[in-house]
Structure formats: C-alpha cells, structure tokens
C-alpha positions as CSV (number, residue, x, y, z in Angstrom):
1,M,-7.6,31.1,-6.7
2,S,-6.7,27.6,-5.5
3,I,-6.1,26.7,-1.9
4,I,-3.0,24.5,-1.4
5,I,-2.7,21.9,1.3
6,N,0.9,20.7,1.8
7,A,0.6,17.2,3.4
8,E,4.0,16.0,2.2
9,G,5.8,14.0,4.8
10,L,2.6,13.2,6.6
11,S,1.2,9.7,6.7
12,C,-2.5,8.7,6.5
13,P,-4.9,9.7,7.9
14,Q,-3.4,13.1,8.3
15,P,-3.6,14.2,4.6
16,V,-7.2,13.0,4.4
17,L,-8.2,14.8,7.6
18,M,-6.6,18.0,6.4
19,T,-8.5,17.8,3.1
20,L,-11.8,17.0,4.8
21,D,-11.4,20.0,7.2
22,K,-10.7,22.3,4.3
23,I,-13.7,20.9,2.3
24,K,-16.0,21.6,5.3
25,E,-14.5,25.1,5.6
26,I,-14.9,26.3,2.0
27,Q,-17.9,24.2,0.8
28,K,-16.9,24.7,-2.9
29,G,-14.1,25.8,-5.1
30,E,-10.7,24.3,-5.9
31,I,-8.1,22.7,-3.6
32,M,-4.7,21.4,-4.5
33,I,-3.3,18.8,-2.1
34,K,0.4,17.8,-2.1
35,V,1.1,14.3,-0.8
36,D,4.2,12.0,-1.1
37,T,2.7,8.5,-1.2
38,N,0.5,6.6,-3.5
39,T,-1.7,5.5,-0.6
40,S,-2.3,9.1,0.5
41,K,-3.1,10.0,-3.2
42,E,-5.7,7.3,-3.3
43,N,-7.2,8.0,0.1
44,V,-7.4,11.8,-0.5
45,S,-9.1,11.3,-3.9
46,R,-11.6,8.8,-2.4
47,A,-12.4,11.0,0.6
48,A,-13.0,14.1,-1.6
49,Q,-15.3,12.1,-3.9
50,S,-17.3,10.8,-0.9
51,Q,-18.0,14.5,-0.1
52,G,-19.2,15.3,-3.7
53,W,-15.9,16.8,-4.9
54,K,-14.3,15.7,-8.2
55,T,-10.7,14.9,-8.7
56,T,-9.8,17.0,-11.7
57,D,-6.1,16.4,-12.0
58,I,-3.3,14.3,-10.5
59,Q,0.3,15.3,-11.3
60,E,3.2,13.1,-10.4
61,Q,6.0,15.1,-9.1
62,I,9.6,14.4,-7.9
63,T,8.5,14.4,-4.2
64,G,5.1,12.7,-4.7
65,Y,1.7,13.9,-6.1
66,Q,-0.3,17.0,-6.5
67,I,-4.0,16.3,-6.5
68,T,-6.5,18.9,-7.6
69,I,-10.1,18.6,-6.4
70,K,-13.0,20.8,-7.4
71,K,-16.7,21.5,-6.5
72,E,-18.9,24.0,-8.3
C-alpha cells in the first residue's frame, strides 16, 4: 500500500520537508508525492535519493507531478 503526500499548492521547502518527515517515519516502503511545480519535483527527488530512496516513477499530470519513491 502506498502512502500519499499531497503537497500541491505548497512551495519549497514544504514538499521536501513533508517527504523527509514521512521517510523518517516509515523507514522503507513506497511513497507517492503530489507536487505542482518542476522545482518541487526536482527537489523532492533529490532529497529522497539523499536518504537512500529511489525515484521509481514520475508522472506528469494536469495539476503538476506525481513522484513515486521506494526503499526496500
């Protein structure tokens, strides 16, 4: 089951901080993060990778992007 973080409408660093908080909380698994800017997409992906998580999917949507990150 994926955890979803809806960070649409929030500017950086808020989406990154929300993602890092959830990463610390669950340690491993899959998280989907919804953001609405390219900058947030890049920053969230980079922050996740710095914590040892892999960006497994990025889908462009009407309102922005959905990023899926995963750690086994």
